[in-house]
C-alpha positions in Angstrom: 39.7 -43.0 -72.8 38.7 -46.5 -71.5 42.0 -46.3 -69.7 41.1 -43.0 -68.0 37.6 -44.2 -66.8 39.2 -47.4 -65.5 41.9 -45.8 -63.7 39.1 -43.2 -62.0 37.0 -46.5 -61.2 39.8 -47.8 -59.2 40.6 -44.7 -57.4 37.2 -44.5 -56.2 37.1 -47.9 -55.2 40.3 -47.4 -53.4 38.9 -44.4 -51.6 35.6 -46.6 -50.7 37.9 -49.2 -49.1 40.0 -46.7 -47.1 37.0 -45.4 -45.6 35.6 -48.7 -44.9 38.7 -49.9 -43.2 38.7 -46.7 -41.2 35.1 -47.3 -40.2 36.0 -50.7 -39.0 39.0 -49.9 -37.0 36.8 -47.4 -35.0 34.1 -50.1 -34.7 36.7 -52.2 -33.3 38.4 -49.6 -30.9 34.9 -48.3 -29.6 33.8 -51.9 -28.7 37.0 -52.1 -26.5 36.7 -48.9 -25.1 32.9 -49.5 -24.1 33.9 -53.1 -22.7 36.7 -51.8 -20.5 34.5 -48.9 -19.5 31.7 -51.4 -18.2 34.5 -53.0 -16.1 35.5 -49.9 -14.6 32.0 -48.6 -13.9 31.4 -52.0 -12.2 34.3 -51.7 -9.9 33.0 -47.9 -9.0 29.8 -49.2 -8.5 30.8 -51.5 -5.9 32.8 -49.0 -4.0 29.4 -46.6 -4.5 27.3 -49.0 -3.0 29.3 -49.4 0.1 29.7 -45.8 0.5 26.1 -44.6 -0.4 24.2 -47.7 0.0 21.8 -49.2 -2.7 19.3 -46.7 -3.2 21.4 -43.9 -4.3 23.3 -46.0 -6.4 20.1 -47.8 -8.2 20.3 -45.6 -11.3 23.8 -46.4 -12.0 23.3 -50.1 -11.4 20.1 -49.9 -13.9 22.2 -48.1 -16.3 25.2 -50.7 -16.2 22.1 -53.4 -16.8 21.1 -51.8 -20.1 24.3 -50.9 -21.1 25.5 -54.5 -21.0 22.3 -55.7 -22.9 23.3 -53.3 -25.7 26.8 -54.0 -25.9 26.1 -57.7 -26.2 24.2 -56.8 -29.7 27.6 -54.8 -30.6 29.5 -58.0 -29.8 27.2 -60.0 -31.8 27.4 -57.6 -34.8 31.5 -57.8 -34.9 31.3 -61.7 -34.7 29.0 -61.7 -37.7 31.8 -59.7 -39.5 34.5 -62.3 -39.0 32.6 -65.4 -39.3 32.8 -67.8 -42.3 30.1 -66.2 -44.3 30.9 -63.8 -46.8 29.5 -60.3 -46.2 29.2 -57.8 -48.7 30.5 -54.2 -48.4 27.5 -52.7 -47.4 26.4 -55.3 -45.0 29.8 -54.7 -43.1 29.5 -51.0 -43.5 25.9 -51.0 -42.0 27.4 -53.3 -38.8 30.3 -51.3 -38.0 28.2 -48.1 -38.0 25.7 -49.4 -35.6 28.5 -51.0 -33.5 30.0 -47.4 -33.1 26.5 -45.8 -32.2 26.0 -48.7 -29.7 29.1 -48.0 -27.9 28.9 -44.4 -28.0 25.4 -44.3 -26.3 26.8 -46.6 -23.7 29.6 -44.4 -22.8 26.9 -41.5 -22.6 24.9 -43.4 -20.3 27.6 -44.3 -17.8 28.8 -40.7 -18.2 25.8 -39.3 -17.1 25.0 -42.0 -14.3 28.3 -41.8 -12.9 28.8 -37.8 -12.8 25.3 -37.9 -10.6 26.8 -39.8 -7.8 30.4 -37.9 -8.1 29.5 -35.3 -5.6 27.7 -37.6 -3.3 30.9 -40.1 -3.3 32.9 -36.9 -2.5 30.9 -36.0 0.4 30.7 -39.5 1.8 34.7 -39.6 1.5 35.2 -36.3 3.2 32.5 -37.4 6.1 34.9 -37.2 9.0 36.3 -33.8 8.0 32.8 -32.4 7.4 31.8 -34.0 11.2 34.8 -32.4 12.5 33.5 -29.0 10.8 30.1 -29.5 12.2 31.5 -29.7 15.4 33.6 -26.7 15.5 30.7 -24.8 13.9 28.5 -25.8 16.8 31.0 -24.5 19.4 31.6 -21.2 17.5 27.9 -20.9 17.6 27.3 -21.8 21.1 29.9 -19.1 22.3 27.6 -16.3 20.5 24.4 -17.3 22.0 25.0 -15.3 25.4 25.3 -12.1 23.3 22.5 -13.0 21.3 20.3 -13.7 24.8 21.5 -10.3 25.9 20.7 -8.7 22.6 17.0 -10.0 22.9 16.5 -8.8 26.4 17.8 -5.3 25.6 15.4 -5.2 22.8 12.4 -6.1 24.8 12.8 -2.7 26.8 12.5 -0.7 23.5 10.2 -2.6 21.3 6.9 -4.0 21.8 6.1 -7.8 22.6 4.3 -7.8 18.9 7.6 -6.5 17.3 9.8 -8.6 19.2 7.7 -11.8 18.7 9.6 -12.6 15.5 13.1 -13.0 17.4 12.3 -13.6 21.0 12.5 -17.3 20.8 15.7 -17.2 18.7 18.3 -18.0 21.2 16.5 -21.2 22.7 15.5 -22.5 19.0 19.4 -22.0 18.1 20.6 -23.9 21.2 18.0 -26.8 20.4 19.2 -26.7 16.8 22.8 -27.3 17.8 22.1 -29.7 20.1 20.3 -31.7 17.4 23.1 -31.0 14.9 25.8 -32.7 17.3 23.2 -35.6 17.9 23.0 -36.1 14.1 26.8 -35.9 13.8 27.2 -38.9 16.3 24.5 -40.7 14.6 26.1 -40.4 11.2 29.4 -41.8 12.7 27.7 -44.6 14.6 25.8 -45.7 11.4 28.8 -45.6 9.3 30.8 -47.8 11.5 27.5 -50.1 11.4 28.1 -50.4 7.7 24.9 -48.9 6.9 26.0 -45.7 4.8 22.5 -44.7 3.6 21.2 -43.8 7.2 25.0 -42.3 7.6 24.7 -40.0 5.2 21.2 -38.9 6.0 21.9 -38.0 9.5 25.0 -36.1 8.2 23.0 -34.0 5.8 20.7 -33.5 8.7 23.5 -32.2 10.8 24.9 -30.0 8.1 21.4 -28.5 7.9 20.7 -27.8 11.5 23.9 -26.0 11.8 23.2 -23.8 9.0 19.5 -22.8 10.4 21.1 -22.4 13.9 23.4 -19.8 12.3 20.7 -18.0 10.3 18.4 -17.7 13.8 21.2 -16.3 15.5 22.2 -13.8 12.7 18.4 -12.8 12.6 18.5 -11.5 16.0 21.2 -9.0 15.1 19.6 -8.2 11.6 16.2 -7.7 13.5 18.0 -4.7 15.5 19.4 -3.2 12.6 16.3 -3.0 10.7 14.6 -2.1 13.5 16.7 1.3 13.6 16.4 1.6 10.1 12.5 1.7 10.3 12.5 4.0 13.1 14.7 6.5 11.1 12.6 6.2 8.0 9.4 6.6 10.6 10.6 10.1 11.7 11.0 11.1 8.0 7.7 9.9 7.2 6.2 11.6 10.3 7.6 14.9 8.9 6.5 14.6 5.3 3.1 13.4 6.4 2.6 16.9 8.8 3.7 18.6 5.6 1.3 16.9 3.5 -1.4 18.0 5.8 -0.9 21.4 5.7 -0.6 21.5 2.0 -3.7 19.6 1.5 -5.9 22.1 3.6 -6.8 24.3 1.0 -8.2 21.3 -1.1 -10.9 20.5 1.5 -12.4 23.9 1.5 -16.1 23.8 0.5 -16.5 23.9 -3.3 -12.9 22.6 -4.1 -12.8 19.5 -6.4 -13.1 16.4 -4.6 -13.1 18.4 -1.2 -14.9 15.5 0.8 -12.1 12.9 -0.6 -9.2 15.1 0.5 -10.8 15.7 4.1 -11.2 12.1 4.7 -7.7 11.5 3.6 -6.3 14.2 5.9 -8.5 12.9 8.7 -7.3 9.2 8.3 -3.6 10.6 8.0 -4.0 12.7 11.5 -5.5 9.5 13.2 -2.4 7.5 11.9 -0.1 10.3 13.6 -2.0 10.5 16.6 -2.0 6.7 17.2 1.9 6.4 17.2 3.4 5.7 20.8 5.0 8.4 22.5 8.9 8.8 23.2 10.1 6.0 25.5 7.0 3.7 24.8 7.7 0.2 23.6 6.8 -0.2 19.9 6.6 -1.9 16.8 8.5 0.5 14.2 7.8 -1.6 11.3 3.8 -1.8 11.9 3.7 1.8 12.7 5.7 2.8 9.5 3.3 0.6 7.5 0.1 2.2 8.8 1.6 5.6 8.2 3.1 5.0 4.7 -0.4 3.5 3.8 -2.2 6.7 5.1 0.1 9.3 3.8 -0.1 7.3 0.0 -3.9 7.7 0.2 -3.6 11.4 1.0 -1.0 11.8 -1.8 -3.4 10.1 -4.3 -6.7 12.2 -3.1 -4.5 15.5 -3.3 -3.3 14.6 -6.8 -6.7 13.4 -7.9 -8.0 16.9 -6.7 -5.5 19.0 -8.4 -6.1 17.4 -11.8 -9.6 18.1 -11.5 -9.0 21.5 -10.6 -6.5 21.9 -13.8 -9.4 20.2 -15.8 -12.7 21.1 -14.3 -15.8 18.7 -14.8 -18.3 19.9 -17.3 -21.5 20.9 -16.0 -24.4 18.5 -16.0 -26.5 21.4 -18.5 -23.5 20.8 -20.8 -23.9 17.3 -20.9 -27.8 17.6 -21.5 -27.0 20.1 -24.2 -24.6 17.8 -25.9 -26.9 14.9 -25.8 -29.6 17.1 -26.9 -27.7 18.0 -30.2 -26.7 14.4 -30.5 -30.7 13.5 -30.7 -31.2 16.5 -32.9 -28.3 15.3 -35.4 -29.6 11.7 -35.3 -33.2 13.0 -36.1 -32.0 14.8 -39.1 -30.1 12.1 -40.3 -32.6 9.4 -40.0 -35.3 11.5 -41.5 -33.3 12.2 -44.5 -31.9 8.3 -44.9 -35.7 7.3 -44.0 -37.0 9.5 -46.9 -34.6 8.3 -49.6 -33.8 5.0 -48.9 -33.6 4.0 -52.5 -30.6 6.4 -52.9 -28.6 5.8 -49.4 -25.6 3.7 -49.6 -23.8 1.7 -47.2 -21.6 4.4 -45.5 -24.4 6.6 -44.5 -26.4 3.7 -42.9 -23.5 2.5 -41.1 -22.8 5.9 -39.6 -26.4 6.2 -38.6 -26.6 2.7 -36.9 -23.4 3.5 -34.9 -24.7 6.7 -34.0 -27.9 5.2 -32.8 -25.8 2.4 -31.0 -23.6 4.9 -28.9 -26.7 7.0 -28.0 -28.1 4.1 -26.3 -25.2 4.3 -24.0 -26.0 7.7 -22.9 -28.3 8.4 -20.1 -28.6 12.1 -19.7 -30.5 11.7 -16.4 -28.1 9.5 -14.8 -24.8 10.7 -15.3 -22.4 10.2 -12.2 -19.9 13.3 -11.3 -16.9 11.2 -12.2 -18.5 9.9 -15.6 -19.6 13.2 -17.0 -16.5 13.9 -19.3 -17.1 10.5 -20.6 -20.7 11.2 -21.2 -20.1 14.5 -22.7 -17.5 12.8 -25.3 -19.9 9.9 -26.2 -22.5 12.5 -26.8 -20.1 14.9 -28.9 -18.9 11.4 -31.1 -22.9 10.6 -31.5 -23.4 14.0 -32.8 -20.1 13.9 -35.3 -21.5 10.3 -36.4 -24.8 11.5 -37.5 -23.5 14.4 -39.2 -21.4 12.0 -41.1 -24.3 9.9 -42.2 -26.0 13.0 -43.0 -23.3 14.4 -45.2 -23.0 10.7 -47.0 -26.6 10.7 -47.6 -26.7 13.8 -48.9 -23.8 12.6 -51.7 -25.9 9.8 -52.3 -28.9 11.6 -53.2 -26.8 14.0 -55.3 -25.2 11.3 -57.2 -28.4 9.5 -57.8 -27.3 6.0 -57.0 -26.1 4.1 -54.2 -23.2 2.8 -53.9 -22.2 3.5 -57.4 -24.9 1.5 -59.0 -26.7 3.0 -61.8 -30.2 3.1 -60.8 -31.0 6.0 -63.2 -31.5 8.6 -61.0 -34.8 6.8 -59.1 -37.8 5.1 -60.5 -38.4 5.0 -64.4 -34.6 5.7 -65.1 -35.4 9.6 -64.6 -32.1 11.3 -64.3 -31.9 15.2 -64.4 -34.2 16.4 -66.9 -35.5 12.7 -67.7 -38.5 10.5 -66.2 -41.6 11.2 -64.9 -42.0 14.9 -64.8 -38.6 15.9 -66.2 -37.5 16.7 -62.5 -35.5 14.0 -61.1 -33.4 16.0 -58.9 -36.8 16.6 -57.0 -39.2 13.8 -57.5 -36.3 11.3 -58.2 -35.3 10.4 -54.5 -38.8 10.4 -53.2 -40.0 7.9 -55.5 -37.0 6.0 -55.0 -37.8 5.8 -51.4 -41.2 5.1 -51.9 -40.2 1.9 -54.2 -38.4 0.4 -51.3 -40.6 1.3 -48.8 -43.3 -1.2 -50.8 -45.7 2.0 -51.6 -45.7 2.3 -55.4 -48.3 -0.4 -55.7 -50.6 1.5 -53.6 -50.1 4.6 -55.0 -50.7 3.8 -58.6 -53.9 1.8 -57.6 
């Protein structure tokens, strides 16, 4: 048995040793790889500085400095693993794990910083081709300018100055941007030849953006013409729809119809919007005309819908509201009278419902009920009546049971249930005496 355990121990030690050897091998490989990566990145940094300048490469330079500092710690740990001082297996294991951690961190930092510069470096290396493309784009867009000016001139005879204001200056602005793009491209070339890469790159980006904006402005003239034609087509449909809506709304403007005044005002506003439209052949702003007509049409639709809903569900009369409030007041008075006269027997449910009914009643003023609030006032009054009725029912149950909230008060003062107590009439005098007890009148009565 001892031989078995000894063999097993030797096998475990051999396995641990193999793991430690593998960890040490990985630490050495990571250290070599990280050191080589630093050297390679240092070379790349020199090229990047030459192509981009100091500021764009600042982050990579700072990353290299930090990596070198941490890698020096890794080399020191590796040196401790091989000096003349004996080390325990745990010490070697801890150092090698730390070496691997430092090297992996260094690789991650350099990956992140070099990746951030990759696109910029690629752009700079393609600068000659990009500048050539900019000049080609400028010539292509310049060839479109005469047609763009002709389009603006043609549109000026169809649309008002207010409508055309958004594109009337587009040809001149596009021409200026194209001139600026060529100038910026020339500046980029000269700055690069003068070994001023940062300025060269800024000028190149400026030239690229100027060409893009010029193209967008030229396209905007053609887009305006298409959108204006679409707006005119839509405007014709909205005009026809508005006239039909006015005809359909006429019956709702008659005296006595629900919301007649509101519908009449909406019809008048839509008619005014139709009358304000320019006649055929008159320069116009289809976008503004369409927006104004749509607003008036939507207002009429809303007024008509409101009137139809009211016709389908008529408002209660003010008399109905008054009757409901009177019924609620009566129900509160009855419930309050019963609860006040039998307080010794009344539990929390009845008191709560009465309090809620009184609270809601305070929100209803039958003398000041706007027309649009009648439904709400009627509903609130009915709710008050319901709560007061529930309070009365709960109070009657408490009285019949002879105790509040299940507490055994014995049917009133003196423990008198039915057939017991003073007078043997607990079902008649008990609630009254109980109420007097809580009311503080017992002393005065028996004095």
